C-alpha positions as CSV (number, residue, x, y, z in Angstrom):
1,T,87.0,62.3,-19.1
2,H,90.2,64.1,-18.8
3,T,92.2,63.9,-15.6
4,L,94.1,67.1,-14.7
5,E,96.6,67.7,-11.8
6,L,96.4,71.1,-10.3
7,L,98.4,72.6,-7.5
8,A,96.5,73.3,-4.3
9,G,96.7,76.7,-2.6
10,D,99.2,77.3,0.2
11,D,96.4,77.3,2.8
12,V,95.3,73.8,1.7
13,D,98.9,72.7,1.7
14,M,99.4,73.9,5.3
15,L,96.2,72.2,6.3
16,M,97.2,68.9,4.7
17,K,100.6,69.0,6.4
18,G,99.1,69.7,9.8
19,Y,100.3,73.3,10.3
20,I,96.7,74.5,10.4
21,S,94.5,72.7,13.0
22,R,91.0,71.8,12.1
23,D,90.0,72.1,15.8
24,V,90.8,75.9,15.9
25,P,87.7,78.2,15.7
26,E,87.0,79.4,12.2
27,D,87.8,83.0,12.9
28,Q,91.3,82.1,14.1
29,R,92.5,80.2,11.0
30,R,93.1,81.2,7.4
31,I,90.7,78.5,6.0
32,S,87.0,78.3,6.5
33,D,84.8,75.4,7.7
34,R,83.3,75.2,4.2
35,Q,86.7,74.8,2.6
36,I,87.6,72.2,5.2
37,N,84.5,70.3,4.2
38,W,85.4,70.5,0.6
39,I,88.9,69.2,1.3
40,S,87.6,66.4,3.4
41,S,85.3,65.4,0.5
42,L,88.2,65.4,-1.9
43,E,90.2,63.4,0.5
44,S,87.5,60.8,0.8
45,D,87.4,60.5,-3.0
46,S,91.2,60.3,-3.2
47,A,91.1,63.3,-5.4
48,I,93.6,65.3,-3.3
49,Y,97.0,63.9,-2.4
50,K,100.6,64.9,-1.8
51,K,103.1,64.7,-4.6
52,F,106.6,65.9,-5.3
53,N,106.4,69.4,-6.8
54,I,108.4,69.4,-10.0
55,A,107.3,73.0,-10.6
56,F,109.5,74.0,-7.6
57,L,112.6,73.2,-9.7
58,Q,111.1,74.5,-13.0
59,S,109.6,77.8,-11.9
60,G,110.9,81.2,-10.9
61,D,109.7,83.8,-8.6
62,S,105.9,84.1,-8.1
63,R,103.5,86.1,-5.9
64,D,101.7,82.8,-5.2
65,P,103.7,80.6,-2.8
66,E,102.5,77.4,-4.3
67,M,103.8,78.5,-7.8
68,A,107.2,79.8,-6.6
69,G,110.4,78.0,-7.5
70,I,114.1,78.1,-7.5
71,L,114.9,78.0,-11.2
72,G,115.8,81.6,-11.4
73,A,118.1,81.4,-8.4
74,I,119.9,78.3,-9.8
75,V,120.4,79.9,-13.2
76,G,121.5,83.2,-11.8
77,S,124.0,81.5,-9.4
78,A,125.3,79.3,-12.2
79,L,125.9,82.2,-14.6
80,T,127.5,84.3,-11.9
81,L,129.9,81.5,-11.0
82,I,130.8,81.0,-14.7
83,V,131.6,84.7,-15.0
84,T,133.6,84.5,-11.7
85,L,135.6,81.5,-13.0
86,A,136.3,83.2,-16.3
87,F,137.8,86.3,-14.6
88,A,139.3,84.9,-11.4
89,F,141.2,81.8,-12.4
90,P,143.3,83.2,-15.3
91,I,144.2,86.4,-13.4
92,G,144.8,84.5,-10.1
93,A,147.0,81.9,-11.7
94,A,149.0,84.5,-13.7
95,A,149.5,86.6,-10.5
96,A,150.6,83.6,-8.5
97,I,153.1,82.4,-11.2
98,Y,154.5,85.9,-11.5
99,L,154.9,86.5,-7.8
100,E,156.3,83.0,-7.1
101,E,158.6,82.5,-10.1
102,F,159.5,85.8,-11.7
103,A,158.9,88.7,-9.4
104,P,162.0,90.2,-7.8
105,R,162.2,90.1,-4.0
106,N,162.0,93.7,-3.0
107,G,159.7,96.1,-1.1
108,W,157.1,96.3,-3.8
109,T,156.7,92.6,-3.9
110,A,156.4,92.4,-0.2
111,L,153.8,95.2,-0.2
112,I,151.7,93.3,-2.8
113,E,151.9,90.1,-0.8
114,V,150.7,91.9,2.3
115,N,147.8,93.5,0.4
116,I,146.8,90.1,-1.0
117,N,146.7,88.6,2.4
118,N,144.7,91.5,3.8
119,L,142.2,91.4,0.9
120,A,141.4,87.7,1.8
121,A,140.0,88.9,5.2
122,V,137.8,91.8,3.8
123,P,134.1,91.2,4.4
124,S,132.0,90.4,1.4
125,I,129.7,93.4,1.9
126,I,132.7,95.7,1.2
127,F,133.1,94.1,-2.2
128,G,129.4,94.5,-2.8
129,L,129.5,98.2,-2.0
130,L,132.6,98.5,-4.3
131,G,130.6,96.9,-7.2
132,L,127.7,99.4,-6.5
133,A,129.9,102.4,-6.4
134,V,132.4,101.6,-9.2
135,L,130.9,99.1,-11.6
136,L,127.3,100.5,-11.6
137,N,127.6,104.1,-10.8
138,F,130.9,104.9,-12.4
139,F,131.2,102.5,-15.3
140,G,127.5,102.2,-15.8
141,L,127.4,98.4,-16.3
142,P,123.9,96.9,-16.7
143,R,122.0,96.2,-13.5
144,G,120.5,92.8,-12.6
145,T,122.9,90.8,-14.7
146,P,125.4,88.1,-13.7
147,L,128.3,90.3,-15.1
148,V,128.4,92.7,-12.2
149,G,128.0,90.0,-9.6
150,G,130.7,87.8,-11.3
151,I,133.2,90.6,-11.4
152,V,132.6,91.5,-7.8
153,L,132.9,87.8,-6.8
154,S,136.1,87.5,-8.8
155,L,137.7,90.3,-6.8
156,M,136.6,88.6,-3.6
157,T,138.0,85.2,-4.6
158,L,141.2,86.3,-6.2
159,P,143.2,86.4,-2.9
160,T,142.1,82.9,-2.1
161,I,143.1,81.6,-5.5
162,I,146.5,83.5,-5.5
163,I,147.4,82.2,-2.0
164,A,146.5,78.6,-2.8
165,S,148.2,78.7,-6.2
166,R,151.4,80.1,-4.7
167,A,151.4,77.4,-2.1
168,A,151.0,74.8,-4.9
169,L,153.9,76.3,-6.9
170,K,156.1,76.4,-3.8
171,A,155.4,72.7,-3.1
172,V,157.0,71.7,-6.4
173,P,160.5,70.3,-5.6
174,P,163.3,72.6,-6.6
175,S,165.0,69.7,-8.4
176,I,162.3,69.9,-11.1
177,R,163.4,73.5,-11.9
178,D,167.1,72.7,-11.6
179,G,166.7,69.7,-13.9
180,A,164.8,71.6,-16.6
181,L,167.2,74.5,-16.5
182,A,170.2,72.1,-16.7
183,M,168.7,70.5,-19.9
184,G,168.6,73.9,-21.5
185,A,165.0,75.0,-20.9
186,S,164.4,78.7,-20.5
187,P,162.8,80.0,-17.3
188,M,159.5,80.4,-19.1
189,Q,159.6,76.8,-20.5
190,T,160.6,75.5,-17.0
191,V,157.6,77.1,-15.4
192,F,155.0,76.3,-18.1
193,H,156.2,72.9,-19.2
194,H,157.4,71.4,-15.9
195,V,156.4,73.3,-12.8
196,L,152.8,74.4,-13.8
197,P,151.6,70.8,-14.7
198,L,152.7,69.5,-11.3
199,A,151.2,72.5,-9.4
200,M,147.9,72.5,-11.4
201,P,146.0,70.1,-9.0
202,G,146.8,72.4,-6.0
203,M,145.8,75.5,-8.0
204,L,142.5,73.9,-9.0
205,T,141.9,73.0,-5.4
206,G,142.3,76.6,-4.4
207,T,140.0,77.7,-7.3
208,I,137.3,75.3,-6.1
209,I,137.6,76.7,-2.6
210,G,137.3,80.2,-3.9
211,L,134.3,79.3,-6.0
212,A,132.6,77.6,-3.0
213,Q,133.1,80.8,-1.1
214,A,131.7,82.8,-4.0
215,L,128.7,80.4,-4.2
216,G,127.9,81.1,-0.6
217,E,128.1,84.9,-1.2
218,T,126.2,84.8,-4.5
219,C,122.8,85.8,-3.0
220,L,124.3,88.8,-1.2
221,L,126.6,90.1,-3.9
222,Y,124.2,89.4,-6.7
223,T,121.5,91.5,-5.1
224,S,123.6,94.3,-3.6
225,P,124.6,96.0,-6.9
226,R,120.9,96.1,-7.8
């Protein structure tokens, strides 16, 4: 004798959980009296029972509700976030370092700062339409891949990362810069050897906030370009 465990249908699951009443007339429910008798017989033999559905974490999309899972959504979200991190963090950190440490204070810099602050308030659907119009229709990138979604999410999270990174760089005491310059370090060495290590925790915090925002928008932006 071989014992096998099989998933019950969604109607049986709804009946066992009490969402389908046995007292309702047969023509008003999705499961027949004969099926209810079979289920009652299996219950009396302890042959039907509730169990944590591991397949829910190991399966992808399915037309059958009892066979559907979230593995595809988890993998797609993870790959999209990896692409987002690969694009957004280096560009955002470099932009913050340039604007805070090296950029001259003039009208162009002020215009860039205003645009960065304005982009942080743009709705995510606008970035999704941008990915559809530019990345797919103009550049012809492949559809249904994390690449397009990751690039769009990178554009969306860049303002958050830049603003948080600039705040972290600004929080480093000026005495650190003055001391490094006084010891003969170049401006580049001062930034990368002294200022950046102290500002890195704050920059990573801004990156985590941006990725959390991207994770919340993954479903919308990952399906919009398709």
